[in-house]
C-alpha positions as CSV (number, residue, x, y, z in Angstrom):
1,M,7.5,-6.5,-23.0
2,I,4.2,-8.4,-23.0
3,Q,6.0,-11.7,-23.5
4,A,8.1,-11.1,-20.4
5,K,4.9,-10.6,-18.4
6,K,3.5,-13.9,-19.5
7,Q,6.7,-15.8,-18.8
8,Q,7.4,-14.6,-15.3
9,P,5.1,-14.0,-12.3
10,P,4.7,-10.5,-10.9
11,I,6.8,-9.5,-7.9
12,G,4.4,-6.9,-6.5
13,I,1.6,-4.5,-7.1
14,I,1.1,-0.8,-7.2
15,V,-1.7,0.9,-5.3
16,T,-2.8,4.5,-5.1
17,W,-3.7,6.7,-2.1
18,G,-6.5,8.9,-3.4
19,K,-6.8,12.6,-2.8
20,D,-10.2,12.1,-1.0
21,M,-8.7,9.6,1.5
22,I,-5.7,11.9,2.2
23,E,-7.8,15.0,2.8
24,A,-10.3,13.0,5.0
25,N,-7.3,12.1,7.2
26,G,-6.0,15.6,7.9
27,G,-4.2,16.5,4.7
28,L,-1.1,15.3,2.9
29,L,1.6,16.3,5.4
30,R,-0.3,15.0,8.5
31,F,-1.3,11.8,6.7
32,I,2.3,11.1,5.6
33,R,3.7,11.8,9.0
34,Y,1.2,9.4,10.6
35,F,1.9,6.7,7.9
36,E,5.7,6.9,8.3
37,D,5.4,6.8,12.1
38,T,3.2,3.7,11.9
39,C,5.3,1.7,9.4
40,Q,8.8,2.8,10.3
41,D,9.9,-0.6,11.6
42,D,9.4,-4.4,11.1
43,L,6.4,-4.4,13.4
44,G,4.6,-1.7,11.5
45,W,1.6,-2.5,9.3
46,W,-1.0,-0.7,7.3
47,F,-4.4,-1.6,5.9
48,H,-5.2,-0.4,2.4
49,K,-8.8,-0.5,1.3
50,C,-9.0,-2.8,-1.7
51,K,-12.1,-4.5,-3.2
52,N,-10.2,-7.5,-4.6
53,G,-6.9,-9.1,-3.6
54,P,-4.0,-10.2,-5.8
55,T,-4.4,-13.6,-7.5
56,H,-0.6,-14.1,-7.7
57,D,1.9,-14.6,-4.9
58,I,3.7,-11.3,-4.5
59,A,6.3,-9.8,-2.2
60,F,6.0,-6.0,-2.6
61,V,3.4,-3.2,-2.6
62,Y,4.4,0.1,-4.1
63,V,2.3,3.1,-3.1
64,I,1.5,6.1,-5.4
65,V,1.1,9.5,-3.6
66,C,0.4,12.6,-5.6
67,N,1.0,10.9,-9.0
68,R,4.4,9.5,-8.2
69,I,5.6,6.3,-6.5
70,A,6.6,7.2,-3.0
71,Y,6.9,4.0,-0.9
72,R,7.6,0.3,-1.1
73,L,6.3,-2.1,1.6
74,F,6.1,-5.8,2.0
75,Y,2.8,-7.6,1.2
76,G,1.3,-9.1,4.3
77,G,-1.9,-10.7,2.8
78,Y,-5.5,-9.9,2.0
79,E,-8.5,-9.9,4.4
80,T,-12.2,-9.6,4.2
81,G,-14.8,-9.2,6.9
82,P,-14.8,-7.1,10.1
83,R,-11.8,-6.6,12.2
84,T,-11.1,-4.5,15.3
85,V,-7.9,-2.5,15.4
86,W,-6.3,-1.2,18.6
87,K,-4.4,2.1,18.5
88,W,-1.5,3.0,20.7
89,N,-3.7,5.1,23.0
90,G,-6.0,2.2,23.8
91,Q,-8.8,3.2,21.5
92,S,-10.3,0.8,19.1
93,R,-11.6,1.1,15.5
94,D,-13.7,-1.4,13.6
95,I,-12.9,-2.0,10.0
96,E,-15.6,-3.4,7.8
97,W,-14.0,-3.1,4.3
98,S,-11.8,-5.6,2.4
99,R,-8.1,-4.7,2.7
100,L,-4.5,-5.4,1.7
101,I,-2.2,-5.7,4.6
102,L,1.0,-3.8,4.0
103,A,3.9,-4.6,6.3
104,G,6.9,-2.4,7.3
105,P,9.5,-1.3,7.3
106,F,8.7,1.0,4.4
107,E,11.3,2.3,1.9
108,K,11.0,5.7,0.3
109,A,11.6,5.9,-3.4
110,P,15.2,6.9,-4.2
111,G,13.9,9.7,-6.5
112,K,10.8,10.9,-8.3
113,I,9.2,8.1,-10.1
114,P,6.1,9.6,-11.9
115,M,3.1,7.4,-12.4
116,R,-0.6,8.4,-12.8
117,G,-3.1,7.0,-10.3
118,F,-5.8,4.4,-11.1
119,Q,-8.4,2.4,-9.1
120,G,-7.5,-0.9,-7.6
121,F,-4.0,-2.1,-8.3
122,R,-1.7,-3.1,-11.1
123,Y,1.0,-5.8,-11.1
124,V,4.7,-5.1,-11.2
125,Y,7.0,-7.6,-13.0
126,E,10.4,-6.0,-12.2
127,P,11.7,-4.1,-9.2
128,L,11.2,-0.3,-9.5
129,W,14.3,0.3,-7.3
């Protein structure tokens, strides 16, 4: 298995939504509804706080929620520095942290794919679905 990793580049990464972040944004159900509404089509995007960006060219970002892989989105890049984001109701929010850009549309996992959380991200070398 390790030989396969060295011979082929990764196709994506896996990131984790932490319990603290979910609870700070209204709890799991409210947070999931907001995320799915935001990223349901090709124009949807999401910022994921991440200290370091991937060093390989990747296509997908898988998201772990509650110790299982729940979503797959497209990788839209990595940004650092401040950025102002405009919400649908005309309000703005300033983002100061480094971030991955996740682009919709999202795909839900076809079944339960258990995976324990971790900090940062890990590379994926084969599609998970």
